[in-house]
BAKE-943477 format. One record per residue (C-alpha): x, y, z. Coordinates in steps of 0.1 Angstrom, whole numbers, padded with zeros to 4 digits, always signed. Each point is the difference from the previous one (the first is absolute). Example, Ala and Ser with C-alpha at 12.3 -4.5 7.8 and 13.67 -1.06 7.14 Angstrom:
BEGIN
+0123-0045+0078/+0014+0034-0007/
//
This chain:
BEGIN
+0321+0361-0094/+0016+0025+0023/-0018+0033+0006/+0018+0033+0002/+0003+0015+0035/-0019+0031-0010/-0028-0004-0025/-0006+0026-0026/-0035+0013-0006/-0002-0020-0033/+0010-0032+0018/-0026+0005+0027/-0028+0002-0027/+0009-0037-0008/+0009-0013+0034/-0026+0018+0021/-0031+0003-0021/-0028+0022+0014/-0027-0007-0025/-0022-0030+0008/+0001-0014-0036/+0038+0004-0001/+0003-0018+0034/-0021-0028-0013/+0021-0002-0032/+0033-0001+0020/-0015-0027+0023/-0010-0022-0030/+0035+0006-0015/+0017-0010+0032/-0021-0031+0002/+0004-0012-0036/+0035+0014-0010/+0019+0001+0033/-0017-0032+0014/-0010+0016+0033/-0026-0018+0020/-0035+0015-0003/+0000+0011+0036/+0034+0017-0004/-0010+0018-0032/-0032+0012+0016/+0016+0014+0031/+0029+0015-0020/-0024+0021-0021/-0026+0009+0027/-0027-0026-0008/-0017-0025+0022/+0008-0036-0007/-0037-0008-0007/-0005+0029-0025/+0032-0011-0018/-0012-0036-0002/-0033+0013-0016/+0021+0021-0025/+0020-0031-0010/-0031-0021-0004/-0018+0027-0020/+0029+0005-0025/+0002-0037-0007/-0038-0004-0004/-0002+0030-0024/+0024-0018-0023/-0019-0033+0002/-0033+0019-0006/+0014+0018-0031/+0012-0034-0014/-0034-0016+0006/-0021+0029-0014/+0023+0004-0031/-0016+0027-0023/+0031+0022+0002/+0004-0004+0038/+0027-0027-0002/+0028+0025+0000/-0018+0030+0015/+0011+0019+0030/-0016-0010+0033/-0014+0035+0003/-0019-0004-0032/-0014-0034+0010/-0011+0014+0033/-0016+0031-0016/-0018-0019-0027/-0010-0032+0017/+0001+0001+0038/+0001+0035+0013/-0026-0007+0026/-0001-0007+0038/+0003-0035+0011/-0002-0019+0033/+0032-0020+0006/+0004-0026+0027/+0026-0026+0008/+0004-0032+0019/+0029-0023+0007/-0003-0016-0035/-0019+0025-0022/-0006+0036-0010/-0034+0010-0013/-0007+0032-0019/-0037+0008-0008/-0008+0028-0024/-0033+0018-0004/-0021+0008-0030/+0028+0011-0023/+0016-0035+0000/-0029-0009-0023/+0022+0012-0029/-0006-0023-0030/+0037-0004-0006/+0005-0012+0036/-0029-0024-0002/+0013-0014-0034/+0034-0005+0015/-0015-0020+0029/+0024+0017+0023/-0021-0007+0031/+0007-0037-0005/+0038+0004+0002/+0017-0013+0031/+0036+0010+0001/+0025-0007+0028/+0020+0030+0013/+0035-0014+0005/+0013+0029+0021/-0030-0002+0024/+0003-0037+0010/-0018-0012-0032/-0033+0014+0011/-0026-0003-0028/-0014+0032-0015/
//
């Protein structure tokens, strides 16, 4: 796609997003739709590579969580899943072969316990198949 020499104000809204949520959306779109490498998408839209990796990981985990919990969350938006089930602080650590997220008291939600989500080990293909 070739860009015009002089961008209009409307074109700049899409190509140079200022809002953090819009930048995150455009980075995700560039990664999934345009096929940019995660590092390229992050830099192009003003994110660090590490924060973009966490965004990718979180988005895929929300979908998996919704499917495991069921109860109407199977096709729910990730924002609803976060708000209802895991809107809590967590400690996240990573090593060469795994990523560990540990939630506090709110993770004692009966739906999460019934789904046995804590026992799920999923490889993250775009991050060298580390286990989450």
